[in-house]
KOLLUMFI-380051 format. One record per residue (C-alpha): z, y, x; residue in three letters. Coordinates in steps of 0.2 Angstrom, whole numbers, plus 5000, padded with zeros to 4 digits. Layout:
residues N
ZYXAla...
//
This chain:
residues 70
549750124951Met550750314948Lys549450324934Arg549950144929Ile551750184928Asn551550344918Lys550450254907Thr551750114903Leu553150264902Ala552150354889Leu551950184880Ile553850154880Ala554050324874Leu552750324861Ala553550154855Ser555450234854Ser556350314840Ser556850434851Ala555050494852Ala554850544834Phe556950584832Ala556550754838Gly555550854853Ser556750884868Asp556050954883Phe556650804894Asn556250664883Thr554450704881Leu554250744901Asp554050594905Val553550614922Asp554750724927Gly553650854934Asn554451004925Gly553051024910Ala552450924896Ile550550874897Ser549550844880Gln549650644886Ala551650684884Glu551550784869Ala550450654858Ser551950564853Val552550724841Asp551250764829Ala552150924825Lys552050954844Leu550350924845Met549651024831Ser550651174840Met550151144857Phe548651264861Ser549651404852Glu551151354861Leu549951334881Asp550051514882Thr549351524899Asp547951374894Gln548251254908Asn548451094898Gly550251084902Glu551751154890Leu552951224903Ser555051244898Lys554651434892Glu553151384881Glu554051244876Phe555451344868Ser554451434858Lys553951284847Ala
//
């Protein structure tokens, strides 16, 4: 059930203009876990192109600190 809710939230975010207007950490952190996953980052092409570089601990997520370097 959580997976379905997360998927629906990602779809809603992807379809909203806010997703493309700017990269705000809290907006991109759809599930509110304090990190941006690659799935959450996928709505922002620029962020995705930098994701691997920004993910300095290589855990597959961006922390607020890692995201702030974008």
